[in-house]
C-alpha positions in Angstrom: 34.0 42.8 20.2 37.7 42.7 21.0 39.7 39.2 20.5 40.6 39.6 24.2 36.9 39.2 25.0 36.9 36.0 22.6 39.9 34.8 24.6 38.4 35.2 28.0 35.3 33.5 26.7 37.5 30.4 25.7 39.0 30.1 29.3 35.6 30.5 31.1 34.9 27.4 28.5 38.1 25.3 29.4 37.9 26.1 33.2 34.1 25.2 33.5 33.8 28.0 36.3 34.3 31.5 36.6 36.0 31.6 39.5 38.7 29.4 38.1 38.9 31.8 34.9 39.1 34.7 37.2 42.3 33.2 39.0 43.9 31.5 35.7 43.5 35.5 34.2 44.6 37.0 37.3 41.3 38.8 37.8 38.9 39.2 39.8 35.4 37.0 39.6 33.6 40.1 39.4 35.3 41.2 36.6 35.2 38.3 34.7 31.3 38.0 35.2 30.8 41.6 33.7 33.1 40.7 30.8 30.6 37.7 30.0 27.9 40.1 30.4 29.1 42.7 27.9 29.9 39.8 25.5 26.5 38.6 26.2 24.8 41.8 25.9 26.8 42.6 22.5 25.5 39.1 21.1 22.0 39.5 22.2 22.1 35.9 23.7 22.8 33.5 26.7 26.4 31.9 26.4 25.9 29.4 29.5 23.4 27.7 31.5 24.1 29.1 34.8 23.3 26.9 38.0 24.4 28.1 41.4 27.2 25.3 42.5 27.1 23.5 39.0 29.7 23.8 36.2 29.2 26.2 33.3 27.3 24.6 30.7 27.6 26.0 27.0 24.3 26.8 25.6 23.7 26.5 21.9 24.3 29.6 21.1 27.2 29.3 23.2 28.7 26.2 21.3 28.2 28.3 18.2 30.5 31.2 19.5 32.8 28.9 20.7 34.0 27.2 17.5 33.9 30.9 15.7 36.0 32.2 18.4 38.5 29.5 18.0 38.5 29.9 14.2 39.1 33.6 14.5 41.6 33.5 17.0 43.5 30.7 15.2 43.5 32.7 11.9 44.8 36.0 13.8 47.6 34.0 15.4 48.4 32.3 12.1 48.4 35.7 10.5 50.8 37.2 13.5 53.3 34.0 13.1 53.7 34.2 9.5 54.7 38.5 10.3 57.4 37.2 12.3 58.6 33.4 11.2 61.5 35.3 9.4 63.2 36.0 12.7 61.7 32.8 14.3 60.8 32.1 18.1 63.2 34.0 20.9 62.9 32.0 23.7 64.2 32.8 27.0 66.0 30.2 29.0 68.4 30.3 31.8 72.0 29.1 32.1 71.1 25.9 34.1 68.1 24.9 32.0 68.9 25.9 28.5 70.3 22.1 28.0 67.1 20.7 28.7 64.8 23.4 27.2 67.2 22.7 23.6 67.1 19.0 24.1 63.1 18.7 24.3 62.5 21.1 21.2 65.1 19.4 19.0 63.9 15.7 19.8 59.9 16.9 19.4 59.8 19.7 17.0 59.9 18.8 13.3 60.8 22.4 12.4 63.4 22.9 14.6 66.4 24.8 13.2 68.6 27.8 14.8 66.5 29.9 12.6 63.1 29.3 13.6 64.1 28.5 17.3 66.4 31.4 19.0 67.3 30.3 22.5 68.4 33.0 24.6 70.1 32.9 28.1 68.9 35.8 30.8 68.2 35.7 34.5 65.2 34.7 36.1 64.0 38.7 36.6 65.2 39.9 33.2 63.2 36.8 31.4 60.2 37.5 32.8 60.4 41.3 32.0 61.5 40.4 28.5 58.7 38.2 28.0 56.5 41.0 29.0 58.0 43.6 26.9 57.5 41.6 24.1 61.5 41.3 23.2 61.0 37.9 23.7 57.8 35.5 22.9 57.9 33.1 25.6 60.2 31.8 28.3 61.4 28.0 29.8 61.8 28.9 33.2 61.1 28.0 36.7 58.1 28.6 39.2 57.3 30.8 40.9 57.0 34.1 38.7 58.3 37.3 40.3 55.9 39.4 38.3 51.8 38.8 38.2 51.0 40.1 34.6 52.2 36.9 32.6 50.6 33.7 31.8 52.2 30.3 32.5 51.7 26.2 31.8 53.6 23.9 33.9 55.3 21.6 31.6 57.3 19.7 33.8 57.7 18.6 37.8 60.5 17.7 38.8 61.0 15.9 41.9 63.4 16.9 44.7 65.7 14.0 46.4 68.9 13.2 48.0 71.9 12.7 46.6 73.5 10.1 49.5 77.2 10.0 50.3 78.9 7.2 49.2 79.5 5.7 52.6 76.1 6.9 53.8 74.3 4.1 55.5 71.2 5.3 54.4 71.9 3.0 51.1 71.2 0.4 52.6 67.8 1.3 54.0 66.7 2.5 50.2 63.8 0.4 48.4 62.5 0.6 44.9 58.7 0.8 43.7 57.2 -1.0 40.8 57.7 0.8 37.4 59.8 3.6 39.1 63.5 4.5 37.7 65.1 5.7 41.3 65.0 4.0 44.6 63.3 5.6 47.6 64.0 6.7 51.1 62.0 7.3 54.0 61.7 11.0 55.2 62.6 10.0 58.6 65.7 8.5 58.1 67.4 11.5 57.1 66.5 12.7 60.7 70.5 13.4 61.9 72.1 12.5 58.0 74.7 15.2 57.4 73.0 17.0 54.6 74.4 20.0 52.4 71.1 22.6 51.1 71.2 24.8 47.9 72.7 28.0 48.9 71.8 31.6 47.9 72.4 31.5 44.6 69.8 29.0 44.2 66.7 30.6 46.4 63.7 28.9 44.5 65.6 25.5 45.0 66.5 26.6 48.6 63.1 27.3 49.6 61.9 23.9 48.4 64.5 22.0 50.2 63.7 24.2 53.8 60.1 22.9 53.1 60.6 19.7 53.1 62.5 19.6 56.0 59.9 21.2 57.9 57.0 19.6 56.5 58.5 16.2 56.6 60.1 17.0 60.2 63.4 16.3 59.4 66.4 16.9 61.9 69.1 16.9 59.7 72.6 17.5 60.5 73.5 20.5 58.3 76.9 21.0 57.1 76.9 23.9 54.7 75.5 25.0 51.3 76.2 24.3 47.7 76.1 27.0 45.1 75.8 24.7 41.8 73.6 21.4 41.4 76.8 20.0 39.8 78.6 20.6 43.2 76.0 19.5 45.2 76.0 16.0 43.0 79.8 16.1 43.6 80.3 16.4 47.4 78.2 13.2 47.6 79.7 11.0 45.3 83.4 12.1 46.8 81.3 11.1 49.9 81.8 14.4 51.9 78.4 14.8 52.6 74.3 14.1 51.3 72.5 17.0 49.5 69.0 17.6 48.9 68.8 18.1 45.0 67.0 18.2 42.0 68.7 16.4 39.1 71.3 18.0 37.1 70.5 18.3 33.3 73.9 17.3 32.6 73.1 13.6 33.6 73.0 10.8 31.0 72.3 8.1 33.1 70.7 7.2 36.1 73.0 8.3 38.7 73.1 5.7 41.3 73.3 7.6 44.3 70.0 10.0 43.9 67.1 8.6 45.9 63.2 9.9 45.8 61.9 10.9 49.4 59.1 8.6 49.7 55.9 10.5 50.0 57.3 14.1 49.1 54.8 16.2 47.1 57.3 19.0 47.0 58.4 19.2 43.8 60.5 21.6 41.1 58.2 23.1 38.7 59.3 24.1 35.2 56.5 26.2 32.8 56.2 27.8 29.8 55.6 31.5 30.5 54.1 33.9 28.0 52.1 37.6 27.9 48.4 36.5 28.9 46.9 37.7 25.5 49.2 34.7 23.5 48.1 32.0 25.6 45.9 31.1 22.5 48.9 31.3 19.9 49.0 28.1 17.9 53.1 28.6 18.4 53.0 29.1 21.9 50.7 26.0 22.3 53.0 23.9 20.6 55.7 24.5 22.2 54.0 23.8 25.2 53.0 20.4 24.0 56.2 19.6 22.8 57.5 20.2 26.5 54.7 17.8 27.7 55.4 15.4 25.4 59.0 15.4 25.7 58.9 15.2 29.6 56.2 12.8 30.1 58.8 10.1 29.3 60.6 11.0 32.7 59.5 8.6 35.0 61.1 8.8 38.1 
C-alpha cells in the first residue's frame, strides 16, 4: 500500500463524504471511490459503514486503520523533516504580504529564526510553480490559485472595505457594531460616491471590487485606479477620493477613515499552499495553525 492511499483515506475520514474528499483532492468521485475499493480489497475489510445520503461512518476496522495511518504518516513526515532541517523551511511570499507573514510566524512560532524559516519573495505564478517543483516547501499567498495541482488551506479572510475621503459626507452616516473594531457604511450609501478602484497591477483585488459594485448594485462615480494599497489609502487621507481596498499590512493602528461595507461577504482570502502529498506534513500543519491562531485575533 502506498502512503498516498493512507493520505487519501484520511481525507475521506475528515470530509465524511466521498464527494467532498474528491473536491478537496481535485479528483472525480468515481476515482476516489475506486481508490477506497482498492484499499479495502488490499486490507480485506470494509473501512466505512455506507448508507445512501448519509455521512461516511468509520467501521471498527476503519477506526483502527485511521490510527495506524496517522502514526505511519506522522513518522514518515517527521523523518523527512529531520533530513531537511539543516536548510529550514522555504516559504514563498509576495512583496505586499511578506511583512504580514513574518510577523505572524515570529509571534506564534517558538522555533522562529532566520535559519528555521526562510522567506522568499516571488510573483504569484512563480510562487505556485516553485511549490509545485519543490523549490519551496509552501507559500503564503492570496487565492485564487492559477494552477490546479496544489492543495491549500485558507488561514485569513480579509474583508474588503472603503477608505472614505476626509471630506466625504458618508462619514456622518457610518455606525458601529458591538464587538467590532471598525465602523460600517451601508452599501447603498456608496451610490454616487467618488471612488478609486484597485488597478491592473492588483488584478484579483480589482476583480473583487468590481464584484462588490455589481452584487450590491453600487452605482459609484469611478474616478480612476490606484496601483498600490498605500496610494489607495493616501488619496482618501488627502481628501482626493475615496477608495475600495483591503487594509494595508503596514498599518499599526486602526485607521479612522477605513469602513467596512455592511453585509458584504466578499473577502480577500489568504492561504497556505503546498503540494497535495504533503497535506499531512507536521511542518505544514504547524504553520497553518500558527497563521490561523495569529489571524483569529484580527477582529474586524
